Every structure is written in structure tokens, then in C-alpha cells.
VOPAGU-2260 file (C-alpha; in pm, 1 decimal, decimal comma):
REM VOPAGU-2260
SITE   aa  ch    i         X         Y         Z
SITE  UNK   A    0      23,4     -36,7      11,0
SITE  UNK   A    1     152,6     283,3    -152,7
SITE  UNK   A    2     -69,1     533,0      20,2
SITE  UNK   A    3     -65,9     649,3     420,2
SITE  UNK   A    4    -425,5     673,2     580,1
SITE  UNK   A    5    -509,8     801,5     814,5
SITE  UNK   A    6    -843,3     675,0     946,6
SITE  UNK   A    7   -1143,8     851,0    1097,7
SITE  UNK   A    8   -1444,9     569,9    1207,8
SITE  UNK   A    9   -1767,9     680,0    1141,8
SITE  UNK   A   10   -2032,1     571,9    1431,5
SITE  UNK   A   11   -2370,1     385,0    1292,1
SITE  UNK   A   12   -2536,1     593,7    1534,5
SITE  UNK   A   13   -2378,5     911,7    1372,2
SITE  UNK   A   14   -2638,0    1148,2    1207,2
SITE  UNK   A   15   -2607,1    1291,7     841,0
SITE  UNK   A   16   -2559,3    1670,8     989,6
SITE  UNK   A   17   -2317,9    1544,6    1276,9
SITE  UNK   A   18   -2120,6    1378,8     965,5
SITE  UNK   A   19   -2067,4    1648,5     797,9
SITE  UNK   A   20   -1939,6    1846,3    1079,7
SITE  UNK   A   21   -1690,3    1527,7    1130,3
SITE  UNK   A   22   -1578,0    1523,3     777,6
SITE  UNK   A   23   -1468,4    1896,7     757,5
SITE  UNK   A   24   -1282,0    1785,9    1089,4
SITE  UNK   A   25   -1153,7    1522,6     959,6
SITE  UNK   A   26   -1036,8    1753,8     605,9
SITE  UNK   A   27    -910,9    2002,5     840,5
SITE  UNK   A   28    -732,4    1723,0    1070,5
SITE  UNK   A   29    -535,8    1568,5     695,4
SITE  UNK   A   30    -707,7    1281,2     793,1
SITE  UNK   A   31    -754,4    1107,7     428,5
SITE  UNK   A   32    -965,9     790,0     512,1
SITE  UNK   A   33   -1326,0     730,5     647,9
SITE  UNK   A   34   -1392,6     391,5     780,8
SITE  UNK   A   35   -1778,2     278,1     798,9
SITE  UNK   A   36   -1971,9      10,7     961,1
SITE  UNK   A   37   -2083,1    -291,7     667,7
SITE  UNK   A   38   -2446,2    -237,1     803,4
SITE  UNK   A   39   -2439,0     162,5     766,1
SITE  UNK   A   40   -2714,3     380,3     559,9
SITE  UNK   A   41   -2368,7     502,4     361,0
SITE  UNK   A   42   -2336,9     156,6     206,0
SITE  UNK   A   43   -2708,4     247,9     114,9
SITE  UNK   A   44   -2747,4     611,0      50,7
SITE  UNK   A   45   -2689,2     798,3    -236,1
SITE  UNK   A   46   -2760,8    1191,7    -200,4
SITE  UNK   A   47   -2685,6    1265,9     163,5
SITE  UNK   A   48   -2483,7    1589,3     151,6
SITE  UNK   A   49   -2203,1    1405,6     386,4
SITE  UNK   A   50   -2176,9    1205,0      54,8
SITE  UNK   A   51   -2131,5    1430,6    -147,2
SITE  UNK   A   52   -1833,0    1595,7      67,4
SITE  UNK   A   53   -1662,7    1251,4      92,2
SITE  UNK   A   54   -1614,0    1302,6    -303,5
SITE  UNK   A   55   -1536,2    1677,0    -316,2
SITE  UNK   A   56   -1272,6    1590,9    -106,3
SITE  UNK   A   57   -1169,0    1273,4    -229,9
SITE  UNK   A   58   -1153,9    1081,7      65,9
SITE  UNK   A   59   -1110,9     726,3      83,4
SITE  UNK   A   60   -1377,4     475,5     253,0
SITE  UNK   A   61   -1310,2     194,6     397,5
SITE  UNK   A   62   -1588,9     -59,8     569,2
SITE  UNK   A   63   -1552,9    -286,5     912,1
SITE  UNK   A   64   -1517,1    -191,6    1236,5
SITE  UNK   A   65   -1668,3    -420,0    1577,1
SITE  UNK   A   66   -1888,3    -536,9    1368,4
SITE  UNK   A   67   -1868,2    -898,4    1532,8
SITE  UNK   A   68   -2250,9    -872,6    1652,6
SITE  UNK   A   69   -2349,1    -811,0    1266,4
SITE  UNK   A   70   -2188,5   -1213,6    1162,9
SITE  UNK   A   71   -2355,1   -1352,5    1427,5
SITE  UNK   A   72   -2752,0   -1164,2    1573,0
SITE  UNK   A   73   -2798,6   -1235,3    1964,3
SITE  UNK   A   74   -3152,9   -1324,0    1811,8
SITE  UNK   A   75   -2994,7   -1634,3    1716,1
SITE  UNK   A   76   -2895,4   -1748,2    2102,6
SITE  UNK   A   77   -3243,2   -1866,3    2251,8
SITE  UNK   A   78   -3200,3   -2179,1    1959,0
SITE  UNK   A   79   -2838,6   -2204,5    1896,2
SITE  UNK   A   80   -2673,4   -2143,9    2235,5
SITE  UNK   A   81   -2421,4   -2332,8    2121,5
SITE  UNK   A   82   -2293,8   -2123,6    1857,7
SITE  UNK   A   83   -2225,1   -1888,4    2117,3
SITE  UNK   A   84   -1881,3   -1831,8    2342,9
SITE  UNK   A   85   -1892,7   -2066,1    2693,1
SITE  UNK   A   86   -1786,2   -1899,3    3019,1
SITE  UNK   A   87   -1766,5   -2131,6    3367,5
SITE  UNK   A   88   -1981,4   -2400,8    3171,1
SITE  UNK   A   89   -2248,9   -2106,6    3068,7
SITE  UNK   A   90   -2319,6   -1969,7    2676,9
SITE  UNK   A   91   -2304,2   -1618,3    2734,0
SITE  UNK   A   92   -2474,3   -1454,4    2475,1
SITE  UNK   A   93   -2245,5   -1127,0    2470,1
SITE  UNK   A   94   -1918,6   -1060,2    2316,6
SITE  UNK   A   95   -1824,5   -1310,5    2083,7
SITE  UNK   A   96   -1852,4   -1658,1    1990,7
SITE  UNK   A   97   -1736,0   -1992,0    1999,3
SITE  UNK   A   98   -1568,3   -1986,0    1662,1
SITE  UNK   A   99   -1467,1   -2353,3    1642,8
SITE  UNK   A  100   -1843,3   -2439,9    1649,9
SITE  UNK   A  101   -1915,6   -2551,4    1215,9
SITE  UNK   A  102   -2263,8   -2427,1    1301,4
SITE  UNK   A  103   -2171,7   -2062,1    1419,0
SITE  UNK   A  104   -1889,5   -2076,6    1073,9
SITE  UNK   A  105   -2131,2   -2140,7     888,3
SITE  UNK   A  106   -2316,5   -1817,4     987,7
SITE  UNK   A  107   -1977,9   -1609,2    1029,3
SITE  UNK   A  108   -1948,9   -1692,7     619,9
SITE  UNK   A  109   -2289,5   -1631,2     505,0
SITE  UNK   A  110   -2368,3   -1272,1     704,0
SITE  UNK   A  111   -1945,7   -1169,6     587,7
SITE  UNK   A  112   -2040,0   -1295,4     191,0
SITE  UNK   A  113   -2361,1   -1089,0     284,5
SITE  UNK   A  114   -2235,0    -792,9     406,5
SITE  UNK   A  115   -1891,0    -766,2     228,6
SITE  UNK   A  116   -2087,5    -816,0     -89,7
SITE  UNK   A  117   -2285,2    -506,8     -32,0
SITE  UNK   A  118   -2020,0    -251,9     150,4
SITE  UNK   A  119   -1762,1    -391,9     -63,0
SITE  UNK   A  120   -1929,5    -194,7    -408,6
SITE  UNK   A  121   -1876,2     183,4    -239,1
SITE  UNK   A  122   -1504,5      56,8     -57,0
SITE  UNK   A  123   -1211,5     263,5    -250,8
SITE  UNK   A  124    -961,0      98,0    -380,1
SITE  UNK   A  125    -694,2     -30,2    -300,1
SITE  UNK   A  126   -1027,6    -208,2     -42,6
SITE  UNK   A  127    -934,3    -235,8     321,4
SITE  UNK   A  128   -1185,1    -372,4     527,0
SITE  UNK   A  129   -1211,9    -417,3     925,7
SITE  UNK   A  130   -1306,4    -661,6    1138,6
SITE  UNK   A  131   -1210,4    -583,8    1467,6
SITE  UNK   A  132   -1279,0    -754,2    1841,8
SITE  UNK   A  133   -1555,5    -561,0    2121,7
SITE  UNK   A  134   -1371,8    -318,0    2221,7
SITE  UNK   A  135   -1271,8    -390,4    2597,5
SITE  UNK   A  136   -1366,4    -733,2    2572,2
SITE  UNK   A  137   -1046,3    -833,9    2304,7
SITE  UNK   A  138    -966,5   -1168,8    2563,9
SITE  UNK   A  139   -1334,0   -1279,2    2624,9
SITE  UNK   A  140   -1380,3   -1576,1    2409,5
SITE  UNK   A  141   -1497,5   -1917,9    2439,6
SITE  UNK   A  142   -1401,9   -2186,3    2681,5
SITE  UNK   A  143   -1608,6   -2478,4    2568,7
SITE  UNK   A  144   -1388,7   -2781,7    2546,6
SITE  UNK   A  145   -1258,7   -2717,2    2141,3
SITE  UNK   A  146   -1216,6   -2368,2    2208,5
SITE  UNK   A  147    -974,0   -2422,3    2530,6
SITE  UNK   A  148    -700,3   -2520,7    2335,8
SITE  UNK   A  149    -620,5   -2184,5    2181,4
SITE  UNK   A  150    -591,7   -1863,7    2288,5
SITE  UNK   A  151    -833,5   -1552,8    2300,0
SITE  UNK   A  152    -589,2   -1447,3    2012,6
SITE  UNK   A  153    -591,9   -1729,9    1844,8
SITE  UNK   A  154    -987,4   -1766,0    1837,1
SITE  UNK   A  155   -1055,2   -1433,8    1700,9
SITE  UNK   A  156    -784,8   -1498,0    1420,4
SITE  UNK   A  157    -996,5   -1779,7    1342,4
SITE  UNK   A  158   -1292,5   -1590,4    1349,8
SITE  UNK   A  159   -1151,0   -1358,6    1080,4
SITE  UNK   A  160    -972,0   -1628,7     895,8
SITE  UNK   A  161   -1353,3   -1739,4     767,3
SITE  UNK   A  162   -1410,1   -1411,9     715,6
SITE  UNK   A  163   -1167,4   -1343,0     477,6
SITE  UNK   A  164   -1185,4   -1654,0     315,5
SITE  UNK   A  165   -1521,6   -1495,2     174,9
SITE  UNK   A  166   -1371,8   -1154,2     140,5
SITE  UNK   A  167   -1134,1   -1325,5     -66,8
SITE  UNK   A  168   -1383,4   -1492,9    -333,6
SITE  UNK   A  169   -1562,5   -1139,4    -432,7
SITE  UNK   A  170   -1219,8    -939,5    -462,5
SITE  UNK   A  171    -908,1   -1131,1    -429,0
SITE  UNK   A  172    -699,8    -778,7    -362,1
SITE  UNK   A  173    -933,6    -690,0     -73,6
SITE  UNK   A  174    -758,7    -643,6     236,7
SITE  UNK   A  175    -900,0    -732,3     594,4
SITE  UNK   A  176    -704,7    -590,7     879,7
SITE  UNK   A  177    -705,0    -725,8    1265,8
SITE  UNK   A  178    -612,9    -580,7    1538,1
SITE  UNK   A  179    -298,2    -811,0    1746,7
SITE  UNK   A  180    -399,2    -784,9    2089,9
SITE  UNK   A  181    -142,4   -1147,8    2142,3
SITE  UNK   A  182      57,1   -1117,8    2431,0
SITE  UNK   A  183     283,0   -1404,3    2360,8
SITE  UNK   A  184     299,9   -1379,3    1962,8
SITE  UNK   A  185     545,8   -1601,0    1932,2
SITE  UNK   A  186     372,5   -1905,7    2001,4
SITE  UNK   A  187      85,8   -1890,8    1822,2
SITE  UNK   A  188     -45,7   -2136,7    1595,9
SITE  UNK   A  189    -342,1   -2009,9    1416,9
SITE  UNK   A  190    -198,0   -1811,2    1106,8
SITE  UNK   A  191    -376,1   -1532,3     965,7
SITE  UNK   A  192    -499,1   -1568,3     586,2
SITE  UNK   A  193    -279,9   -1360,4     324,1
SITE  UNK   A  194    -559,9   -1133,1     283,4
SITE  UNK   A  195    -487,5   -1017,5     613,7
SITE  UNK   A  196    -338,6    -651,8     748,7
SITE  UNK   A  197    -212,2    -656,6    1075,5
SITE  UNK   A  198    -279,1    -347,8    1310,7
SITE  UNK   A  199    -160,8    -299,7    1682,2
SITE  UNK   A  200    -397,1       2,5    1714,2
SITE  UNK   A  201    -761,4      -2,7    1592,1
SITE  UNK   A  202   -1058,7     248,0    1744,5
């Protein structure tokens, strides 16, 4: 990537008027890249003033962020508890899931394919997407018998690998950013896909 990208993550709760102000502020601070959540209205909207601002300032657009809840919606918990993470012998609905469960992998694959397929149409080239763990809960992953063989950082990579496989099918040149929170990187046994970019700092 020849171009250095200075990013601003836009919350999907931010209203259009506020987005206009944020974009102007970003430009003033030499920020050249905006990142929108995978289910943000930006990817469906066409006529908002803030979108015109983005084009006028020739800003890069990326997709993603802390979007794991979109890949495995909490509404599935009631009938599919085994897809969610285990903590002290009980399944938990909040913060991540069981990344080794074949059913979980299937749902993540399907939802990644759908969300990436919509977002990638508006992501500027070179296309970069993000899939980051829940903020403040990076190490909260699954403790079921299958997952206990992997550290939280490795479970996270397993999950992102699943999404990265779907992204590669949509665009072989697109990259998926993940965050490095592993305190023992040399001990890692799960390797990230080749279409993944590591960052040590993400918002």
C-alpha cells in the first residue's frame, strides 16, 4: 500500500448533519480515510450531503470496525446457544462466540459474504475492510472443550480467517484488517490468511 491512510471511524449512530461536521473536521486534520460499519446506511444511501462532501474531498472509504455482532446476531442465542461462547460452563450471549463450532462458522461465512458484498461496492481501491474484536472485551472468547485448545487471540484469528475467506471470493485483492492483542505472538499456532493486515492499534 503506497498511500498512508489516516483513518476516522464513523459510528453508525451518527446522524447526517453530524457526519458533515466530522468530515470537515477530518479534512482540516489531514485525515484522508473514513471507515463506516458494515451495515451503515452509507452503503445504501446515494444523495446525502455528507456523501457529496466525501466525493468533493476525494476521501478514501473503508468498511467495518467492531462488527462481530453483525456476523452472529444475538437473536440466534435462544435456539442456538452452542454457537455462542462458553464461560464457566455457561453459554454467554454477549461479546463474541464459539469460533470452532461448524454452525457458527457457517453463519459467519454467510453473513460476511452478504455484508462484504454490499459494502465493497463503495469501498475505494485498494479495498480495505476491518473486523475488530469488541472494544474492552478483546480477550473474552470461548472456553468450551474445543476452544480451550486456543488462546483468545487465536480464537479471534480463527473468526477473522472465516470472514477473510469470503472476502477473497468477492475481491482477491481486498484486505481485511485485524488487531494484534496477543501477548505471546511467538506462540501463535493459528496463522492469519494472506489477505489480512495486522494493526496494533484500532478504534
